[in-house]
N, C-alpha and C positions, 0 to 999 in steps of 0.2 A: 371426121378429124379426132373426134374426140375420141374415137373408137381407135383411131389409130395409136394417138397418144396411151390411153388404157395400153394397149397393145404392149408398148415400149419399155412400161414402167415395171422394173425387179419386184420378183416377189422373192419374200424373204424365206430361206429355206425353215428357220425356226422362229419360235416367236418367243419374246420375253415377256412373261409374265406376276404376277402379282403371286407370294408365297404363299401356298397352302399352309394352314396351322397345322394340319397333320405332318407334313411334311418340315416344318421347321423344327416343333420338337421333336423332332428326331434325330435334325442335324444336329443341336444344340444337347441332345441327351449322348453323341456320342464324341461333339467336343468336351464335356465335363470329363467324361469317363478318360478320353486322351492324359487333360491335363494330368489327373490324378494318377492315372499310369507313367507319364513320364515327368513328373514333380511328387509325388506321393511318398510318404506322408504330409498332406497339409488339408490346411480351412479351408471353412465352406469362402471367408472373404477374402485367402489367397487365390482360389478358383474362379471368385466373380472378382477379382484384378487380372487378371490373368488371359479371361473371356471375355471381357465388357461385358457379361450376360449382369441382369440388376442381382441381387441378394435373395428376394423371393424366386427367382425361376432358380437361383441355383440352391435351394432350402427346398424344392420343391423336386429336383431332379434328384440330389444327392436323397434323399427320403424315399425317390421310387426305385433307385439304386441299391441304399439300402436295404429295405423290403425283399430284395427279389435277392438277394446276397450275394451283389457280385461286388460292392462295398463292403470295407471292416472301417469300425469306424475304433477310432486309438480313448487313449487315455487324456480324460482334458488338460489343458495348458492355459494356466493365467500366467496373461503375459500386460500387465499393467491396471488398472482399471478396467471395468467392466466383467463380463460375464467371458469364463473361461471357453477359450476356442477348440474346437473338436478334430485332431485330422483325420484325416482320411485316408485310405492305401485300398488297392486292388483285393479283394479278397481269393489268393488262391485258389481257393476250391467252390467260389461261387460256380465254376461251370470249367467242362475240360472238355477237349475235342482231338478227333485223331486225325494225323497225316500219313500219308504214305507215296515215296519218292520212289514212281514204279522205272526201272533203269535199263537196260537192252543183256544185262545179263542176275539181278534182285531188285528183289522190292524190301525195300525197307519199310518200315512202321513204327510208327510213336502217338503216344497216348500224351495230351501235355495241360497242364493246369491254366487259368485263367492268365498269368502272368506269363506264360510262353515254356512256363518251366517243365522238362521233359520228365516223367513219370514213371515211362517205361518203351524201353526199344527192343527190335526184334528186326530183323532181315533172314528172306530166304533167299535161294538161288530159283534166279527164273533165264530164261529163254526168250527176250525177243518178244515176253508176255503183251496179247491182244485183252480189250476187255473182255469180252466173252472168256477166258483161260483165265486173265489174274482176279478175275470177282469171287470164283471160291476161297483161293489165299488170302484176297482181302480181309472177306467176312472170318476167314478162321484169325486170322490175324489180327482182329479188333474182336473178338471176343476173346481172345488169351488176353489181351493187354487186360482189355476191361477188367475181367476178370482177376488179375495179378493186381492190378492196384484197388481192388474193391470200390470202383467207380459204378454210382446210381448210373443207369442207363439215362433216364430221365433229364441230369444235367449237365448231357455232351449236347452243346450247340452244332454238329454235322462235324464232319470229318471232307477232305483236301486231297486234292489229288493231281500232284508233279510230276510231270514228264517231260521228254525231250517230242514236242508236238510244234505241227504248225496247222492254222484252222483258215480253210478252207483256199489255198493257195495258187490254186487254179494250173497255170502253167509250170508252176516251183514242185515240183515230184515232191509230193510228202512220204513215198515208199523210197530214202535213200538210207543209209545204213546209222548215219544219225537223227533219225526216228524212228518211234516204232509204230506198227502198223493200228490201222482203225478207232485213233482217241481221237481221230477228227472228226469223226461219226457225230452227227447231232442227236446219236441216241446212247452214245458212250455213257456219258451221264445219268441216266436214268436208269439205265443199266446196274450201272455201282451202285446207285441210291439205291435200286429194290433188291440188289442184296446185301447192301449193308442196315435196310432200312433205316437210313441219315440222308439229311440231308446233302448235298456232295458238289463240292466244286471244282473244277478240273482247270489247271493254272500250267504253262508252259513252268520249264524247271527253273530258267535264269530270272521270273519272275517272281515267282514262288522263291527263290534264294535272293532276294533283292529284298522282300517280303520278312522274310527274317530278318537278313541284317538292321532294315526295319526297325524293327520291335526289339531286335534280342542284341542286336552288332554293333561296332562299330555304327551305325548310323541312325542308331536311337533320335541322334538328335541333328541329322541331316535332311533339310526338306532337299535337296535337288542333288539325285546322284546317279550314275548309274552304275552296274555292278556285271562289271564282265565275269561269266560263268565257264569255267574251261571243263568238257568233258570229252566226248565221243565228238561232238563238237562246238562252237563257239556260240554262245547267245548273252544278251543284254536282257537286263531289269532293268526300267527307269523309271524315277519317280524327279518328278518337276514339280515343286512348290506343296512337296508334302503329300501330294495324292500318285499312284500310279501310272502310267501313260502307257496304254497296250493298242494305241492305235485305231485305226477306221475298222480292220477287222480282225482285230486281237492278234497281231503277228508285229507290234513295235520290238525292235529289238533284234532283229534277226541279222546283226552285222556283220554273223558268218558268211555270210553271200553276200558282201561287199566285195567287189572286186579289186583288189590289188596287186596283181599282176597281169595283164592283158595278156591274152596267148598263154596264159602260165598253166597249173597243172589242170586239169578235164576235174569236175565235180559232179557229184553225183546229182544235182540242182538242175545241171543241164547248160550251166554253163563253163569258165575257164579261169582260174586263177583265182579260185576266191579266197575271201582270208582263212577261214576254219584247213583249210589244201595245207597249214604252214604253221598257224595256231590255234590247237586243237590236242586233245588225245592222244587222238588215230592218227593226228600229222605224225606227233612223237614215238610213234610205237610202226609206222612206214620208215619213219626215217634209222630208228633202232634197228630193224630187223636188217637193217643192209649191214648192220654194226657186229664182226664178231666177238664173240662173247656177249654182249650187251644186256642187263638186268632188262627185266618186265619194268617199266613207269611203279607197279602197282609190289613190286619186293623194293623197292629204294625205303632205306631205312638209314638215316642221319646224311652222311658228306654224299652228294652225288657223285655217279660214277662218270669216267672222260665221257664217255659216247654221251650222256644224258646234257654234260655238261654244252659238247659239240650242237647237240640238237638247240638249246636252251639260245646260244651266242646267235645262232641262225632263223630264228622263233623269233627274238628280243624285237630287232629291227620292225616284224610287222605288227607286235603289241603298242610302240611308241608311234606308229601310223596310224592307227586305231584310237589312239587318245588322242593326237590329231586332229580328227577327224570329229571326234566326241564332243570333245568343248570346242571347234570350231561350230559345231550344228547345234547344240544343244547347251554350252557355258554350263555345265554342271559347279558346283561344288568343290567335287571331288570322283575319282572314277575308281571303283575299290574292284580287284579282281580275289577271285576265287570258282571255288568248285570241289571234282575230282581228283582232283592231282595235288601229289603230296604237299606239304610243307615248303621244303626247302626249291623244291619248282619253282612255284610259285616266286617264294624268294630270291630268287636265280634269274628270276624273269622279270620282277621290276627293277634290281639292282641294273643288270643288264639293256635295259632299256633306257638311262638314263646317258645322258642326259637328254629329258623330254625335245621334240622340235617344239618351237615358238606356235605360241597359239594366244587364245583371246585367253586362255588358263594360267599363260604364263605373267600373269597379271603379278602386281606388288604387293604385301601386305596381305597376303595370303594366309588364315588361321589353319588352313590343311595343307599336307602334297597334294599334289598333281594327280601322282598315283599310287595308292595303297593297297595292303591287304585285307580283306574283311578278317573277321573275327571269330564268328560263329565255327567255322571248321568242315569236318566231314561231313556233318551231319546237317549243314546250311540248307539243303533244299526240302528236306521230310518235316522240320522245326517251319520250315518257311508253307511248307504243305498243310502242317495243324495248325497255325497261327491265320492261314485263310477263314476258318468261320469268324477268329476270334479276331481280324485283322476289319471282318464285315462287321462286327458286332460292334468295334470302337475309333475304330478311326473316321474325322471326319471327311463328309462324301459332302462337296457345292455341289453336285447333280440333281442333289434331292430338291434343290430352292431354285429347278427350271424347270418349267412344265415344257413334257418332251410329249 
């Protein structure tokens, strides 16, 4: 009987354990760096109040960061009695990072400083590059950017590569026209790392764009949001509680393959009626191809042509429906729309999606619109890619406090 009782006892999949001191230190270091990034210039006392860490802990971490060159001390400020306070800010030249946006027809490369400000950007044409064919081009671009900026290689944190990719999705094809071949291979990251001689992170382009907005754009002070990334396909980068949500298999945000029209247009993923068949740049190009004299989206400058306006009118209800589903599922503070479409197209899509359907996002007293445009612009993805090593260095990670 005792044996049977034991067999029915559920076994936990993950144990909660005491915190390892080194993990705590790593977490606290990120918390302090993130506070200085968001609020700087800021004094040690202000950091302590903001983080609820002890003055001694703040003093030790700030001293360590200053010695490492990550933060700079400003001129002392006297405020009333006592010792003057010293404000600290991120040192732009404390470190640099490389970023690459690998797309269907181009590779964009950027070198950014520790604040995420681009120091140099280059772009070259490419045709559906694989990891092997892209590696020499990435190395050449990296060498050119580093030489142009005069950055010491020893101060590079690493490199981020962002591209349209799904990771090990099995039944859903990774070989469709909106994804790039070979990048979901486990050896892809190592292949690029060896070519660059730098640590490399590979990220889905929508999540990279979301990280770019989180560090440098309108989401700088927003903890929970969804970034809808309009490209050849449609993806979403999700932030919940200040942390990127990647899902169990790193594929969270594949909203483009949510079925919105049962028995609708066939999709390369194998289903019919997927959202990106109606709301994406490839969907727009398909629509415009049937419109005599219609310009390509890339040729737009200023006011939208009548054919493009017709596509926007047709696509906007699908955007409104996506907002309703995302709000009802995730309850974010806001949803951002960005990507590689011209700013006028994004603005028109948002305008024509109004009024949005009712959802939990319809709450009163909102401080942010339910749907708005991202602010980083055309280089959102490459700046997000370049920010990956910085984000890893700065953003607080609560997973380091758990036993794995």
